[in-house]
N, C-alpha and C positions, 0 to 999 in steps of 0.2 A: 503494499499500499504506500503511496507517495504520501509526502509530507502535505499536511493541511495549511493553506496560507490563512493569514489573521483575518477572521470573519468578525465584523461588529454588527451589534443587534441594537435597536432603539432601546432605551430604558423602558418603554412602555412593552416592547415584545418580550424583554426579559421577564418582567413582572408577571405577564400573562401566561408565560412558559411556567413559572414557580407555581402560580396558582393551578394551572393544569396539572401539573406533576402532583401537587398535594392532593387535589381532588381525586385524581386516579389511586393514590394511596387510600382514600377514604372509600372508593368503589371496592377495593381489593378486601378492605375490612369488613364491608356489607357482606361480601361472598362469602367470608370467613366466620359470618355470624357475630361478629365484634360490636356492630352498630346496627340499627335497625334502618329499614326503607325510609321510614318517617324522619330518622336523624339524616339520612343522606339527603334527602329531599330538601330539609331545612339548611343545610349547608349550602346547597346548591343554589336555593333561592337567596340566601343572604349575599353571596359572592356573585349572583348573576351568571351562573354556570348551567349550561344545558344537562339535563340528566338523561343518559342513554338508556 
């Protein structure tokens, strides 16, 4: 694999990436039975994220 060149993202894009990664972890916790569907939906609504 070749070397990656320096890539820059806007602060907004980085912030959204972090939010989506955190929400993905929450979805995994839901699948594992650690949180309820209601809790997952609450988190999604609070952060204005789509629930799939």
